[in-house]
C-alpha positions as CSV (number, residue, x, y, z in Angstrom):
1,M,-1.9,27.2,14.6
2,T,-2.3,24.0,12.6
3,K,-2.2,20.9,14.8
4,A,0.7,18.4,14.3
5,I,-0.2,15.3,12.4
6,V,0.2,12.2,14.6
7,V,0.9,8.8,13.0
8,R,1.6,6.0,15.4
9,Q,4.8,4.2,14.7
10,D,5.6,2.5,18.0
11,I,6.4,-0.7,16.1
12,N,8.8,-1.3,13.3
13,V,6.7,-0.6,10.2
14,T,7.6,0.4,6.6
15,K,4.3,-0.2,4.7
16,A,1.0,1.6,4.8
17,I,-2.4,1.1,3.1
18,V,-4.5,4.2,2.2
19,L,-8.2,4.1,1.5
20,L,-8.3,6.5,-1.4
21,S,-11.5,7.9,-2.7
22,G,-10.1,10.7,-4.8
23,G,-11.5,13.4,-2.4
24,L,-9.8,16.1,-0.4
25,D,-9.4,14.2,2.8
26,S,-8.2,10.9,1.5
27,T,-5.8,12.5,-0.9
28,T,-4.3,14.5,2.0
29,C,-4.0,11.2,3.9
30,L,-2.2,9.7,1.0
31,A,0.3,12.6,1.0
32,I,0.8,12.2,4.8
33,A,1.4,8.4,4.4
34,M,3.9,9.0,1.6
35,S,5.8,11.3,3.8
36,K,6.0,8.8,6.7
37,F,6.3,5.3,5.1
38,D,8.7,3.7,2.6
39,E,5.9,1.8,0.8
40,V,2.3,2.8,0.3
41,H,-0.5,0.8,-1.3
42,T,-3.8,2.5,-2.2
43,I,-7.3,1.0,-2.4
44,S,-10.4,2.6,-4.1
45,F,-13.9,1.2,-4.3
46,D,-16.5,1.2,-7.1
47,Y,-19.7,0.7,-5.2
48,G,-22.1,2.2,-7.7
49,Q,-21.6,5.8,-6.5
50,K,-23.0,8.5,-8.8
51,H,-19.8,10.5,-8.4
52,R,-17.5,7.6,-9.6
53,V,-15.4,10.2,-11.5
54,E,-13.6,10.3,-8.2
55,L,-12.0,6.9,-9.1
56,E,-10.1,8.5,-12.0
57,L,-8.7,11.2,-9.6
58,A,-7.8,8.5,-7.1
59,E,-5.8,6.7,-9.7
60,F,-4.1,9.9,-10.8
61,N,-3.1,10.9,-7.3
62,S,-1.9,7.4,-6.4
63,K,0.5,7.5,-9.4
64,K,1.5,11.1,-8.8
65,F,2.6,10.4,-5.2
66,G,4.3,7.2,-6.1
67,A,2.2,4.5,-4.4
68,K,3.6,1.1,-5.1
69,V,0.2,-0.5,-5.9
70,H,-3.3,0.9,-6.6
71,K,-6.2,-1.4,-6.4
72,V,-9.9,-0.7,-7.4
73,V,-12.4,-3.1,-5.7
74,K,-15.7,-3.4,-7.5
75,L,-18.6,-4.1,-5.2
76,D,-22.2,-5.0,-5.9
77,P,-24.1,-1.7,-5.8
78,T,-27.3,-3.4,-4.8
79,F,-25.9,-3.7,-1.2
80,F,-25.7,0.1,-0.9
81,Q,-29.0,1.4,-2.4
82,N,-30.4,3.1,0.7
83,S,-28.3,6.3,0.0
84,S,-28.7,9.3,-2.3
85,L,-25.1,8.6,-3.4
86,T,-26.1,5.3,-5.0
87,N,-29.9,5.3,-5.5
88,T,-30.8,6.9,-8.9
89,E,-34.3,7.6,-7.6
90,M,-33.0,9.8,-4.7
91,N,-31.6,13.3,-5.1
92,V,-28.6,14.5,-3.2
93,Q,-29.7,17.1,-0.6
94,K,-28.4,20.6,-1.5
95,D,-27.7,23.9,0.4
96,S,-28.3,22.4,3.8
97,L,-25.5,21.5,6.2
98,T,-26.1,20.0,9.7
99,A,-24.5,17.3,11.7
100,D,-27.6,17.0,14.0
101,V,-29.3,14.6,11.6
102,I,-27.4,11.8,9.6
103,P,-28.0,12.9,6.0
104,D,-29.3,10.7,3.2
105,T,-25.8,10.6,1.7
106,Y,-24.8,8.2,4.4
107,V,-23.9,4.8,2.7
108,P,-24.8,1.7,4.7
109,A,-21.8,0.3,6.5
110,R,-19.4,1.8,3.9
111,N,-16.4,2.4,6.1
112,T,-16.8,-1.0,7.7
113,V,-16.8,-2.7,4.3
114,F,-13.8,-0.7,3.1
115,L,-11.7,-1.2,6.2
116,S,-12.4,-5.0,6.1
117,Y,-11.0,-5.2,2.5
118,A,-8.0,-3.2,3.7
119,L,-7.6,-5.4,6.7
120,A,-7.5,-8.6,4.6
121,Y,-4.9,-7.0,2.3
122,A,-2.9,-5.7,5.2
123,E,-2.5,-9.2,6.6
124,S,-1.6,-10.6,3.2
125,I,1.2,-8.1,2.6
126,Q,2.3,-7.8,6.3
127,C,1.3,-4.2,6.7
128,S,0.5,-2.7,10.1
129,S,-1.0,0.7,9.2
130,I,-4.2,1.4,7.4
131,F,-5.0,5.1,6.7
132,I,-8.6,6.4,6.4
133,G,-9.4,10.1,6.0
134,V,-12.3,10.2,8.5
135,N,-12.9,13.5,10.3
136,S,-15.2,14.3,13.3
137,V,-14.9,18.1,13.2
138,D,-16.0,19.4,9.8
139,Y,-18.1,16.5,8.5
140,S,-21.6,15.5,7.7
141,G,-22.4,13.5,10.8
142,Y,-21.8,9.9,9.5
143,P,-21.6,7.4,12.4
144,D,-18.6,5.6,10.8
145,C,-16.5,8.7,10.9
146,R,-16.4,9.0,14.7
147,P,-13.3,8.2,16.8
148,E,-15.2,5.7,18.9
149,Y,-16.1,3.7,15.8
150,I,-12.5,3.6,14.6
151,S,-11.3,2.6,18.0
152,A,-13.8,-0.3,18.1
153,Y,-12.9,-1.4,14.6
154,E,-9.2,-1.4,15.4
155,K,-9.8,-3.6,18.5
156,M,-11.9,-6.0,16.4
157,A,-9.3,-6.1,13.7
158,N,-6.6,-7.3,16.1
159,L,-9.0,-10.0,17.4
160,A,-9.9,-11.1,13.9
161,I,-6.8,-12.0,12.0
162,K,-4.4,-14.8,12.5
163,D,-1.2,-12.8,12.5
164,A,-2.4,-10.5,15.2
165,V,-3.6,-13.3,17.4
166,E,-0.2,-14.9,17.0
167,G,1.6,-11.7,17.8
168,K,3.2,-11.3,14.4
169,L,1.3,-8.1,13.4
170,R,-0.6,-5.3,15.1
171,I,-3.0,-3.4,13.0
172,R,-3.2,0.4,13.4
173,I,-6.1,2.3,11.9
174,E,-4.4,5.7,11.2
175,I,-6.8,8.7,11.4
176,P,-4.5,11.7,11.2
177,L,-7.3,14.0,10.2
178,I,-9.8,13.0,12.9
179,D,-9.8,16.1,15.1
180,I,-8.7,18.9,12.8
181,T,-10.7,21.3,10.8
182,K,-11.1,21.3,7.0
183,S,-9.0,24.4,6.8
184,E,-6.2,22.7,8.7
185,I,-6.4,19.7,6.5
186,I,-6.1,21.9,3.4
187,K,-3.1,23.7,4.8
188,I,-1.4,20.4,5.6
189,G,-2.1,19.1,2.1
190,K,-0.7,22.2,0.5
191,S,2.5,21.8,2.5
192,L,2.7,18.2,1.1
193,D,2.1,19.2,-2.6
194,V,-1.5,18.2,-2.9
195,D,-3.1,19.7,-5.9
196,Y,-6.8,20.0,-4.8
197,S,-7.9,20.8,-8.3
198,K,-7.2,17.1,-9.0
199,T,-9.5,16.0,-6.2
200,L,-13.3,15.7,-6.1
201,S,-15.4,15.8,-2.9
202,C,-18.8,16.6,-4.6
203,Y,-21.7,14.2,-4.3
204,A,-23.4,15.4,-7.4
205,P,-20.8,16.4,-10.0
206,Q,-21.6,17.0,-13.6
207,N,-19.0,16.5,-16.4
208,G,-16.3,16.1,-13.7
209,K,-17.1,19.4,-12.0
210,A,-18.4,19.9,-8.5
211,C,-22.0,21.2,-7.9
212,G,-21.0,23.6,-5.2
213,H,-24.2,23.0,-3.2
214,C,-24.1,19.5,-1.6
215,D,-22.8,18.9,2.0
216,S,-19.3,18.0,0.9
217,C,-19.0,21.0,-1.4
218,L,-20.2,23.4,1.3
219,L,-17.7,22.0,3.8
220,R,-14.9,22.2,1.2
221,K,-15.8,25.8,0.3
222,K,-15.7,26.8,4.0
223,G,-12.4,25.0,4.4
224,F,-10.7,27.0,1.7
225,A,-12.3,30.3,3.0
226,D,-11.2,29.6,6.6
227,A,-7.7,28.7,5.4
228,G,-7.5,32.0,3.5
229,L,-6.6,30.2,0.3
230,D,-8.0,30.2,-3.2
231,D,-10.5,27.4,-3.8
232,E,-8.9,25.2,-6.5
233,T,-12.1,23.3,-7.0
234,Q,-13.6,23.2,-10.5
235,Y,-17.3,24.0,-10.0
236,I,-20.2,23.8,-12.5
C-alpha cells in the first residue's frame, strides 16, 4: 500500500516554492504542491551540471502544471567542481549502486545552496512552504538528502530570517517523498498526471536521452519495475 503524502499546513498558507530539477522526484513534488496550494513558484539551478538538459524539462513541467513563476538561477560552476556531475575530467560512475559510500556524483553543499536561495525568495514573497524532493529510502547516499539534515536546515532557517524572528512567518521545508520508495513516488506521480517521459534523472545523458547505467538511472529503472509500470524513460 502506498503511503499517504504528508504536507504540513498547520498555519494559514496559500503559497509554495518547489525546487525543480526536471527529474522524477522534484517533478512529483511539483505535482503534489500544485494539488495542495493555490500558488506555486518553481526554482531551478544552472550550476554547470553536465545534464543541464534537465533545465528544459523543468521549465516544461513548471508551465504544464501551472506554476505562477519559474526562475532559473545561474551559479558559478567553479564552486562545484569536486563532482563527476560538473567536472569534465571526471566520469560518472556506471553500473554500481550502493549507499554505503557517498558517490562521486555528490555535489558540494548543493542542497544547502539551493535551499538558501529558496529561503530568501520565500521571505520576499511571504511564502511559508519550500518543497524539496529529497528521499532517504531509494537514493545514492547523499548527506544532504537525510531527514536530520532537513530538520537542522529548517531550524536554522527560522533563526535566520527577519520575518521568522518577528513571528510573521514560519518556514516549513516540505519533504513529502523522504521516507517512501521510488515505486511509491512513481505511483503518486502517475495519480497526479506526471508524464515521466518528460523528466530526466540521468547523470550522463546523450542527446536528451538517459544512459540507463548511472546510479540515478538504476534507481529509476528499479522504481518502475517495482511499481509494475512501463518505464516511460527515453534511454540511449
